[in-house]
C-alpha positions in Angstrom: 14.1 -23.5 -14.8 13.8 -27.5 -15.1 9.9 -28.1 -15.1 11.1 -30.6 -12.3 12.0 -27.3 -10.1 9.2 -25.4 -11.5 7.3 -28.5 -9.9 9.2 -28.4 -6.2 9.4 -24.0 -6.6 5.1 -24.3 -7.3 4.9 -27.0 -4.4 6.8 -25.2 -1.9 4.2 -21.8 -2.7 0.9 -24.1 -2.3 2.4 -25.2 0.9 3.2 -21.8 2.3 -0.1 -20.4 1.3 -2.5 -23.1 2.9 -0.1 -23.1 5.9 -1.5 -19.9 7.9 -4.7 -20.9 10.0 -7.5 -19.2 8.4 -11.1 -19.7 8.3 -10.7 -22.6 6.0 -7.8 -24.0 8.1 -10.2 -23.6 11.4 -12.6 -25.3 9.9 -10.7 -28.6 8.7 -9.1 -28.5 12.5 -12.6 -28.5 13.8 -14.4 -30.8 11.3 -11.0 -33.7 11.6 -11.7 -33.4 15.6 -15.4 -33.1 15.5 -15.7 -36.0 12.5 -12.6 -37.8 12.0 -9.8 -37.5 9.6 -11.9 -38.1 6.3 -13.9 -35.4 7.2 -10.6 -33.2 7.6 -9.2 -34.0 4.4 -12.1 -33.9 2.4 -11.7 -30.1 3.7 -8.5 -29.9 2.5 -9.1 -31.6 -0.9 -12.0 -29.7 -1.5 -9.6 -26.4 -0.6 -7.0 -27.5 -3.4 -9.1 -28.4 -6.1 -10.9 -24.6 -5.5 -7.3 -22.9 -5.4 -6.2 -25.6 -8.8 -9.9 -24.5 -10.5 -8.6 -21.2 -10.3 -4.9 -21.9 -11.0 -6.5 -23.9 -14.1 -8.4 -20.3 -15.1 -5.5 -18.4 -14.6 -2.9 -20.0 -16.3 -5.1 -21.2 -19.7 -5.7 -17.2 -20.0 -9.8 -17.7 -19.4 -10.4 -14.0 -19.6 -14.2 -13.6 -19.9 -13.9 -16.5 -16.3 -11.3 -14.3 -14.3 -13.9 -11.3 -15.7 -16.7 -12.3 -14.7 -15.8 -14.0 -10.9 -14.1 -10.3 -10.8 -16.9 -8.5 -11.4 -19.0 -10.3 -8.8 -16.3 -10.0 -6.4 -19.1 -8.3 -3.3 -21.9 -10.7 -3.9 -19.0 -13.6 -3.3 -17.2 -12.4 -0.5 -21.3 -11.5 0.7 -22.2 -15.7 0.4 -18.4 -16.4 1.8 -19.3 -14.3 5.1 -23.0 -15.1 5.5 -22.1 -19.2 5.4 -18.7 -18.5 7.6 -21.4 -16.6 9.9 -23.9 -19.9 9.9 -20.8 -22.6 10.4 -19.6 -20.0 13.2 -22.9 -20.2 14.7 -23.7 -24.0 14.3 -20.2 -24.6 15.8 -20.5 -23.0 18.8 -23.7 -24.0 19.1 -23.2 -28.1 18.4 -21.8 -30.8 20.8 -19.0 -32.7 20.4 -20.1 -36.3 18.6 -18.2 -39.6 17.9 -20.2 -40.2 15.1 -17.1 -39.9 12.7 -18.2 -43.2 10.9 -21.5 -43.3 10.6 -21.5 -39.5 8.7 -18.5 -40.2 6.8 -20.5 -44.1 5.5 -23.8 -41.7 5.1 -21.4 -39.4 2.2 -20.6 -36.4 5.1 -16.6 -37.0 3.5 -18.6 -35.4 -0.1 -20.4 -32.6 1.7 -17.1 -31.3 3.3 -15.3 -31.5 0.1 -18.2 -29.8 -1.6 -18.6 -27.2 0.9 -15.1 -26.4 1.1 -15.0 -26.3 -2.9 -17.8 -23.7 -3.0 -16.2 -21.4 -0.2 -12.8 -21.4 -1.7 -14.6 -20.6 -5.0 -15.8 -17.5 -3.5 -13.0 -15.8 -3.5 -11.9 -15.3 -6.7 -8.5 -12.7 -6.0 -6.8 -16.0 -6.0 -6.9 -15.6 -10.0 -4.9 -12.9 -9.0 -2.5 -14.6 -7.3 -1.9 -17.2 -9.8 -1.9 -14.9 -12.6 1.1 -12.9 -10.4 2.8 -16.6 -9.5 3.1 -17.5 -13.4 4.4 -14.1 -14.3 7.4 -14.6 -11.6 7.8 -18.6 -12.0 7.5 -19.1 -15.6 10.5 -18.2 -17.7 10.6 -14.8 -19.5 8.9 -15.3 -22.7 8.6 -19.1 -22.3 5.4 -19.8 -20.8 3.7 -22.4 -22.2 0.7 -25.3 -21.2 3.2 -27.9 -19.4 4.7 -24.7 -17.9 1.5 -23.8 -16.9 0.2 -27.4 -15.8 4.0 -28.1 -13.8 2.6 -24.6 -11.8 -1.0 -25.4 -11.1 0.1 -29.4 -10.0 3.0 -28.2 -7.9 0.7 -25.5 -5.8 -1.7 -28.2 -5.7 0.8 -30.9 -4.4 1.9 -28.2 -1.9 -1.2 -27.7 -0.8 -2.5 -31.0 -0.3 0.5 -32.1 1.9 0.2 -28.6 4.3 -4.0 -30.7 4.7 -2.5 -34.2 4.9 0.0 -32.9 7.5 -2.4 -31.0 9.4 -4.9 -33.9 9.8 -2.5 -36.4 10.9 -1.4 -33.8 14.0 -5.4 -33.1 15.0 -6.0 -36.2 14.6 -3.9 -37.9 16.6 -4.6 -35.6 19.5 -8.5 -36.2 18.9 -9.0 -39.1 21.2 -6.4 -37.6 23.7 -9.1 -34.5 24.5 -11.7 -35.4 26.6 -15.6 -34.3 25.5 -15.3 -30.7 27.4 -12.2 -29.7 26.2 -13.3 -30.3 22.4 -16.7 -28.4 23.3 -14.1 -25.7 23.8 -12.6 -26.1 20.6 -15.8 -26.2 19.2 -16.7 -23.0 20.8 -13.3 -21.2 20.1 -13.5 -22.1 16.1 -17.2 -20.7 16.4 -17.0 -17.4 17.4 -13.6 -17.2 15.0 -15.3 -18.5 12.0 -18.1 -16.2 12.8 -16.1 -13.1 13.0 -14.1 -13.9 9.4 -17.7 -14.1 7.8 -18.4 -10.8 9.4 -14.7 -9.7 8.2 -16.1 -11.0 4.6 -19.2 -9.3 5.0 -17.9 -5.7 5.2 -15.3 -6.7 2.5 -18.9 -7.1 0.5 -20.6 -3.8 1.7 
């Protein structure tokens, strides 16, 4: 498989992996509705960068790093679960506002990016997913640094594409929704995030 074809295939995989609506998707949708597209894109870029970091670990064969992360799998799931429960409760109780410009100008986008990146990094099973991906996509006996980097870049771009599409769609509907509707969306998102958090905590026990 040529490098351009490998890139497109990996991008398709990244798009397919990012598309299902999980806790990070709910977080991205909610932040886009409440704080604007810049916050939503910051969440998406944080998720994609987290995946790319784990992809690089798997691609470069950093066994020590991957073994360390997998050894602390349960504490990481516990941390992620507690954070998601916190976000869920905060989302459920918070009233919708139109302060996106102020929040973004005060570095809110950077905080959203950082929180999404850290939350993504609490899922070390991503290393296993990338290792399997490399084994599937890379030509037998031809695994190399260019192939690994092309695969990681393709997955990253596919993931970014999904988050850009999602944020664009949600942003288009954002101003058409009244405060009451957005408050109900916040409550539903809060319950969903807390439920995802409880699920993560159960995985850690």
